[in-house]
C-alpha positions in Angstrom: 7.4 17.8 7.0 4.7 18.2 9.6 3.1 14.7 9.6 6.2 12.5 9.8 4.4 9.5 11.2 1.8 9.4 8.4 4.5 10.1 5.8 6.5 7.0 6.9 3.3 4.9 6.9 2.6 5.9 3.3 6.2 5.3 2.3 6.2 1.9 3.9 2.7 0.7 3.0 1.7 2.3 -0.3 4.9 2.5 -2.4 6.5 -0.2 -4.4 10.3 -0.2 -4.4 12.6 0.5 -6.1 11.1 3.9 -6.9 12.7 7.0 -8.3 12.1 10.6 -7.3 9.5 11.2 -10.0 7.5 8.2 -8.9 7.7 9.1 -5.2 6.8 12.8 -5.8 3.8 11.8 -8.1 2.5 9.5 -5.4 2.9 12.1 -2.7 1.1 14.7 -4.8 -1.9 12.4 -5.2 -2.4 12.1 -1.4 -5.3 14.1 0.0 -4.2 13.9 3.6 -1.0 15.9 3.2 -0.8 19.7 3.1 0.4 21.4 0.0 3.3 22.7 2.1 4.4 19.1 3.0 4.1 18.0 -0.7 6.3 20.9 -1.8 8.8 20.2 1.0 9.0 16.5 0.1 9.6 17.3 -3.6 12.2 20.0 -2.8 14.2 17.9 -0.2 14.2 14.5 -2.1 17.4 14.2 -4.2 17.2 12.6 -7.6 17.8 8.9 -7.5 16.3 5.5 -7.1 15.3 4.4 -3.6 15.0 0.8 -2.4 13.0 1.3 0.8 11.0 3.8 2.8 14.0 4.1 5.2 16.2 5.2 2.3 13.6 7.9 1.3 13.3 9.0 5.0 17.1 9.3 5.3 17.3 11.3 2.1 14.8 13.9 3.3 15.9 14.0 6.9 12.9 12.1 8.4 13.5 10.0 11.5 11.6 6.8 10.9 9.6 5.4 13.8 10.6 2.0 15.0 
């Protein structure tokens, strides 16, 4: 994912948790400020499951969350 800082901001500020993969991917696909490549990468890397926080999502896709 190219824009990791923006991705973490969206995961923290614009998602309601718990959220499952389908919900997270749908939200990601509706964002105009992410490239199609980043959207595809997010969907491909995110394992099926339910996530309770942005940090759980970040860990699942290999993002290093900013402090």
